[in-house]
N, C-alpha and C positions, 0 to 999 in steps of 0.2 A: 630281588631287584636291589641295586645299590647305586648311589650317586656321589660324585666328588664336588666340593665347593669351588666356585669358579666354573663349575658345570654341574648339571644333573645327569644322572645315568641310571638306567635300569639294566639289571643283569639277571638272567634266569639260570638256575643250577639244577642239575639232576641230583636228587637227594641220596641216591645209592652210590653214585660214582664221583660226586662233587664236580662233574663236568660242567663247564660253562656252555649253555645251550644257545643263548642269544643275548644281545645287549643293544642299547641305544643311548647316545649321549647328546646333551644339548648344552651349549655354552650359556652362562649367565653373565649379564653385564655387571660391572662394578662401578660405583660412583665415588668420586673423590671431591666432596663439596669444599673442603679446605685441606691445606697441607697437614698430613698426619691423620686425616679422617678417611676411613674406608667403610662404605656402606653397600648394601644390596637391597633390592625391592623384594619383600616377602611374597608379594603376589606373583612376581615374575618367577621366583623360586618354585612356588606351588604350581604355576602354569607349566613350567618346564617339567615338573614331575608328571603331570597329566600327559604331556606330549610324549615323554619317555615311555610311560606305561602303554599308551596307544600304539606307538611305533614298534615297541618290542613285541606286543601281541600280534601285530601285523606280520612281523618277521617270523614269529613262531608258526603262524598259519602257513607261510610260504614253505616252512620246513615240515609241514603236515603234523605239527604238534598241536593238539587240541588245548586251548587255554583253560578249559574246564578242569584240566589235570593239575593246574596250579593250586596247591593246597594251603599255602601260607605266604604272607608278606612280612618281610623284616625291614627295619629302618636303621640306617647308619648315617651319622652326621658329624660335621665339625662341631665340637662340643661347646665352645664358649660363646658363640654368637647369640645375641640377645634380641628378642622380638617381644613387643607389647601390642596387643590388639584388642578390639572392642568385641566383647562376647555376644552382643546383640546384633551388630551389623556384620561381623566377620572382617571388618576393615582393619588393616594394620594402622597403628597410631603414629608410627615413625618407621623409617627404614631399619632393616636389620643392622645392628652395630656389631662390628668385629667379625663370620662363617660366610645324597644324590639318590635314584629309586631303582630296584632290581627284583624280578620274580625267580624258582628252581624246583615191583613197581618201579620204576623210575618216576618219581613224583617231582615235578618242577616246584621250586620254592622261589618266590620273588623277594628281592631285597630292595628297599627304597633307601637311598642314602643321600645325604647332603653334606658336603665337606670339601676340604682342600688338600687332601693328602695324596691324591692319585696322580695328577698330571705330571709328566716327566719334566716339562719345562718349568713347572710351578706357576701359580697365579698369585697376584697380590691378594692377601687374605684379610678378611675383616677382623681377624684376631690380632692383626698388626696395628689396629687403630690405637692412636696414642692420646686421644682427646681427654682421657680421664686421669692423666698424670697428676694434675693439681688436686683432684679428688682423692687420689691415693695418698698424697703427701699430707693432706689435711686429716684424713682418717688415721694415718700412722701416728700422728701426735697424740691420739687418744688411747693408744695401746701401751700399757705399762711395760717398761723394758724387761721386767722380770716375770711377766705373765702374758705371753703372746697367746691368748686364748683362741684367736682366730686360727693360727697354725695348728695348735694342739687339737682343735675340734675338726678342722677341715683337711689338714695335711698340706695346706697351700700357703705360700707367702702372700702378703698383701701386694697385689700387682694389678696393673692395667689389663692383664691378660684374661682375667676371670669375670664372670657375668655380673656379680653383685655390684661392682663399681660402675659398669656400663648402665645397669638399671638405675643406680643412684644418680648418674649423670642425666639420664632421661627424665627422672622425677624432678631434678633441679632445673632443667633447661627447656623442656618441651611442654608447653601449656596444654596441648591436647592429651598428653599422658597424665599430667597432674589432674586435669578435670575428670578424665575417665576413672581414675583411682578414687577421687572424691565421691563420684556418683556410683561407685561399685560396678563399673562397666568393664574394667580392665582385666585382662589375663596376661600373665607373663610366661614365657617359655624359651628354651633353646629351640633350635630348628626342628628337632624331633617332635617336640610338643606341638609346634605350629602345624607340622605336617599331619601328625596323627589326629589332632583335633579336626583339621580340615577334611581329611580323608574318611573320617568316621561320621561325618554329617555336619560339621561346623556349627552354625547357629541352630541347626535342627538336631540337637542331641549329641554333638561331637564330644569325644572323650578327651578331657584335659588332663594329660598325664605325662610323665617322663620316666626314665629308668634310673637305677642307682648310679650308673657310670656317668650319665649326663648331669644328674643332680650333684654328684661329687665335685663337679667343676664350677659350681656357681659361687662358692664361698659362703653359702647359706645352709649347707647340709652337713650334719654331724655324721662323720664316716664311721663312728663307733656304734651309735644307736640306729643308724640308717634312717634318720628322720630329719625334717626341717628343724632347725634349731632356733628357739625363741630368742635367746640372747644374741645370736648372730644377726637375726632379722632386726632386732632393736638397735644393734650397733650400726647397721647400715641404713636404718630407717626404712625398711621394706615391709609393707603390709603383708602378712602371711596369707590373707585370703586371695591374693592374686597368683599364688604359686600353684603349680600342678601337683596332683597326687603322685607319689613315688611308688613305682612298681619294680618287679624284678626285670631282668633282661630277656626273659623267655617265658611268656605267658600270653594268653589272648587278652588284648586290650580292648578290642572292638572289631566290628566287621566293616569292610570296605563298603561305602555307600555310593549309590549311583550319583553321577555328577553330570551337569550339562556340558562339562568340558571333555567328557569321555564318550566316544561313540559307542552305542549299543551297551552301555553300562559295563565296560570291560572290568573284569575282576570283582564285580559287585557280589557281596556276600562272603568274599574270601577273608579269613581272619588275619588281622595284623597282629602278629604274635611274637615278634622279635624286635628288640630295640637296644642298640649299643652305640656309644660314642665311637668315632672312627678308629681310634687307637686301640680301644678294648676289642673292637670287632676284628682288627688285624691280629691281635694276640690270640683270640679264639680261632681265627682262620689259619694261623700258623700252628695251631694245636699245642700251644704252650700252656698245658694244664698242670704241669708239675712245678713245685717250688724251684726257683733258680733258673727256669727257662726264660729266655729273653728274645725279643725281636726288635728290629729297627725298621721303621717305615720311612722311605725316602720320597718325599713329595715336595710341595712348596716349602715346607720345613721338614725337619727330621724328628721322629718321636721314638725314643728308646724306652721300652717297658720291660720290667723284669717281674715275673710272678713271685710274690712273697707268701703265697698260701693264705691261710685264715688269719694271719697276724698282720697288723699295721707296723711296718718298719719305718721309723722316722729318720730322715736323712740328716747327717751332720755335714753334708757336703753340697748343699744347694739343690737337691732333688726334691721332687714332689711325692707325696704319698697319696694314692688315689684308689678308688674302687675299680678293680679289674673287670669283674663280672659277677652276676648272681643268676645262674641259669635255672631258674624255677622259683616259684613263690615260696616253697618250703625248703629250698636249697640254701646252703651257706654262701655268704659273700666271700669272694677272693679279692685280695688286695695286690697292689703293684707299686714299685718304685718307678718313677718316670722322670726322664730328662728330655727337654725339648730344645731343638735348634730352630730358631725363628726363620733363618734364611738358608735354604738348601737349593732346591730346584729354582727358587725365585732368583738366585744369583745368575743362573743361566739366562733367564728371561731378561734380567737387567743388562747383561752383556749384549744380548740381542737387540732389545728395544731402546736402551739408553745410550750405549756406546756404539752399537752397530757393528761390532767386530765379527758377528755371525749373522746369517740371514735366517737360519732355522736352528732350533734347539739341538738337533742331531749333529750339527756341525762341530759342536764343542769337542766331541770325542775325536774327530778327525784332526782338529788343531792340536789337541793335547798329545795325540799320538805322533805328530810330526817331530816334536822336540823331546818327548819322554821325560821332561824335567821342568821345573819352574825356574831353574837357574838362579836360585836364591831369592826369588820374588815370593812374597807372602801376601795373601789377600784375606783381610778380616771383614766379612760382609755384615757388620753390625748396623744395618740400615735403620733399625728401630730399637737399638740397644742390644745388650747381650742378655740372653735368657740363661737357662741352667748351664753350668753350676754357679754363674756369677750374679745373675739378676741385677744387672747394672744398666739402668735406663739412660745414663749419661753417655754411654759409648756410641760411637758412630763408625761407619765403615772406613777402612784405610787399605791402601796398597803400598807396601814398603819393600825395600831391598832392590829398588829399580837401578839398572845401569843403562849405559848407552846400547848395550847388547840386547836388552829386554825387548821382546816384541809381543804381538797379540797372542801368539801360541803359548808363550810362557805365562801370560796372564790367564789364559784359558785353563792351563794346567794348574795354576795356583788356585783358581776358583774351585776346581774339582777337589784339590787337596784340602781346601778350607772346609768342605763338607765332611771330609774324613777326619780332620783334626778335631772338629767340633764334636763329632761322634766319639772320638777317643776320650775327650775330656769328660763326657757324660759316663762312658763306660768305666773310666778310672774311679769316678765318684761312686758309681754303683758297686764296684768291687770292694771299695773301702767300707761302704755301708753294710753290704751283705756278708763280707768276710770270705766269700767264695768266688774266686776269679772265674769268669766264663771261659769255657773250653772252646766255644765257637759262637758266632753270631748269626742268627737267622734274619734274613732281610726280605723286604718286599717294597712295593711302590714303583711308580713309573720310572724313576731314575735308575733302577737296578738293571735296566736293559743296557746301560752304559758299562761295557766290560772294563774300560780303563778305570772308571770310578770304583768298580767292585774290587779290582786288583789292588788299587791304591788303598782301599779300605783294609784289605787283608794285610798289606805291608805296614800300614800305620798302626793298626791294632796289634799286629804280630800274632794273630790267631786266625784260623780259617773263617771264611765268610760263606754261608750256605744260603742259596737262593732257590726257592721252589720254581718248578717249570710253569706253574700257573700263578701269575703275579697278583691276581685280583683277590688277595687274602682278606681285605677289608669287607668286600661284598660277600665272600664266602663265609666269614664269621657271622655276619648278620643273618645269612640264609640258614646256617646251622642252628642259631638260636631260635629262629622262627619255626623251623621244621621240627625241633626237639620239644617244643612247648607242649604242656599237658593239654589234651584235647585235639592236638594236631598229630604228633607222634609219628612223623614220617622220616625223621632223621635221628639216628642213634648216636649219642656222644660217648658210648662205652668204648674204651681203648681198643678192644678187639674188633669193633665194627668200623672204626675210622679208616678211611681209604688211605693207602700208602701214597705218598706224593714223591714224584721224581725230583731230585735236587741237583743243582749245579754247584760245584765247590771251588772256591778260590783259596789257594794256599799262599802264605807269605813268600815273597821271592827276594827279599833283601835281608841283610843280617840285622840282628837286634840293635847293635850299636848305631848303625845308620838311622834306623827307625827312631831311636831316642834322640839323636842329634836334631833331626828334622822337627820332632815334636817340641823340644825345648826352645828352638828358634821361633816356632809358631807361638808359644806362650809369651815370649818376649814381645811379639807383634801385638798380641791381644792386650797386653798392659798399655801399649802406646795408643790403643783405640779408646781408652777410657777417659772420662772427664771432659768430653768435648762440648756438651750442652748443659744448660741449666733450665729449670722450669720457666724462669722469667724470660730467658731469651727465646725459648721455643714456643711459649704461649702468648707472648705479647702480640698486639695487633700488628698492623703494617707500620714499621718504624720509619722515621724520616730517613731519606736516602743518605743524609749527612752522617747518621750514626755509624754507617759502615765505612766512611772514608777515613784515611789516615790523618793524624793530627798535623803532619807536615803539610798536607794539602791546605788546611785552614790557615796555617802560618804564611805560606807562600801566597795564597789568594788574598789574604788580608793585606800583605805588603804591596801586591799589585794594585789593589783598590786604593790604597793610601797614596802610592806614587801617582796613579792616574788622577786622583782628585787634586793633588798638588799641581800636577801639570795643567789640568783644565783651568784651575783657579789662578794660574800664573804665579803661584808662590815659588820662589827660587829654592 
């Protein structure tokens, strides 16, 4: 079973053929209590998982597939979303700040995932939450310029993106969280921890754990020792007793417990034996098990990961170093370089919901095809700043190069190009860090159904783009990890046993010179997007309306009032 954020989804796979047997998806509401804040209700996420499991099991029954054949459950989730809950009552102490479920001899393995990487149109994601910017700035002042111990231990820059600063914000601003920590009632976790704890019993013996891929995105985890780091926890002021135990990505964490939310105890007793952050799951699902293999997932954002093997490669060009996977308790950890684009599919949703130039997300391809060019229009969708390779929170979105000839079709084309240009920037940085240029790019995610986008990507990268016929690679990766776990053993990860996947290939159709000209103009547009906001302006409360009015208005209005006063008083 596998779920995306913005939605929960269960998917069931055949462990011998990797065939998707059945799935069900449920949308999850998002809350925007203030500008720049994005939240979701952890209880709604959990309830959506229960609903997905139940509906998927019903669909399997209609296909005459006995659910007792489901031998394992895997979890895949959007990685940085932060949840704190009460271990005695099971109640969340605050909404999830910043982030689906699927089952699959032919033995079905179920994968439960919660994340934001799959929808084609994209969904506003809780990892775009910006409330912690001032927290980050205050913490950064305490890091010596010549000794960035946070990055050297975690592979991550100090950023609003990761869990530690969200948790620090909760401890500083939410009294219920503070009190629960003081009384030793609080548990912290990313969405995988919340789901596994709840599904294995919750207050009645639920297992509080996470895997190395999710732990490596908290900024509290030492990616060298593969343990929570005392110095990092002290730096962020996080009590270590609230943290989950860290396990491999493929082992039995616990058994599914009966719940009043599940009819007839669906899947009770089935081991939960796979856990991967969504991007690591996609890397496994794309079978990128060799050094130098890379994949890009196109969803709400884009996530480009390159397997670097058993060694941590630290980027000199703004990329992250992260744990790719650890497929077994006694197996070695593999690492990856990662670059993330915050806004990919989300820009399509923005054109639909905010500008109204399309009614459905699918229309973007039709509009772009009508013109076949942006006609010199460039769109930098830095709605919440720029992520890799810039890490520039002051940037904001711009559309430039407009003329009287520009219409909505050109803007639609420019939006698709923006996704491809951002991917090119990350790929260039990755090539410089690894020293070995990629010969092709493997792709997945909902947006890859857009053929115009895929062809643009091949043109802008000037290498082939390869897309599997089965796009649900995130779910597949979690299912593979669950089925391969010791004690389950229904899915072999040996190269000779892995099923061959049919691929669609997009070759570059423009010359290299044109590709470079378009890319260099894009980079000029990116520079113009930077420096638009400061912490003070973005975090101050509701300013007086006069603060936004031009000085000339005050001069003119003052003169009018003066003349009026003189007139009323009869002064000549």
